[in-house]
Steps between C-alpha positions, in 0.01 A plus 500: 500500500777458771435115495511513120840665516625262758374210297679639188821531707458131625441371151792704356741376778391143459540507111850666537597244752369192306656630179850533651461154679410338164783689316755362757354140473507526124880559502523127573149340445393314306801295450372343182313676236121504513307554169171686510328381178211759501734802524789329306767592752756310702569580866820415674713661758771753394805312645394149369419649153818708477738281694712406200541858382571623856748216558689596175493869591628435859766277379622755241492783734692308780767390241536845336433750773573316838746212464665315213729207461810710460452654847441166673801350320722800598387456865590132501824530308686782652877539589455350850327198379749436207806545733338249743447254220856537391631438847275189535615355173867582573477328844324180339770478230782549731362243742432244228852535349668484837310176594584339167867576517709190574615493864854455378506863365679716741287761671712790367412384141131469592486848639674640189253324264195621704634855510551490124152363440338757732686785340377384159145476627527858654635628163255330257188447717360856467507478109350159513227598743419817282460286183301237680272771663438643163423171357258413775334850477444458129349165527284573795379832386374339174320222694377676819222763450396661810178639350398174354552325844291755677225477228494116534481530888216746487297290246552192711398666823163410639247778435312431819832530702569823315150625603561396859843679522366821338200520718708432818766764409266765373196420736504843663526701178233289319269562800561881465410474133176322589412768765596775273259361239227507749584858618507634136177314430340652812612851393374453147165382655481793731560735201228316295266533804555871537468562126167314498385688804590840338367432144210270556 
């Protein structure tokens, strides 16, 4: 009877372990659907079968909950960056005007002209930049969709590569799941063996 109980424990553990191994494998495999005519069912891995739905869901979640275009735009177009752009533009304009002035023009007049131009740029540039930034934001926000970009990238990503990355990152955790399946199966087998011993 002890051997029967031990055999029941072994069988239960083996079934639990194999079941979890197959369940993990079936997250990714088979990549392409396999039809079983007799049973009238189609078998395909969870990720390959639901990739489009998961890609759309991940894209929407990232765009709505994690990061959106407005946040990225605000990081790129902040006061420091706009001030720097104004300084660069002012320097370029002043240099070009100075170089194109005839050499006969006295230096004092050149300096006065450049000073006037730089003052006008300092006065008008912030408003011009604000309007330009708004135009760029409206155009870019209507054309650039973070969620759609992520969805396209996920759909284009090689499924075998996704499987390799997932297994590499979660190898220890997945191994624990396999072992846990074996342990739970062994416990169930032990309980079955004891019940058989008591009632039969």
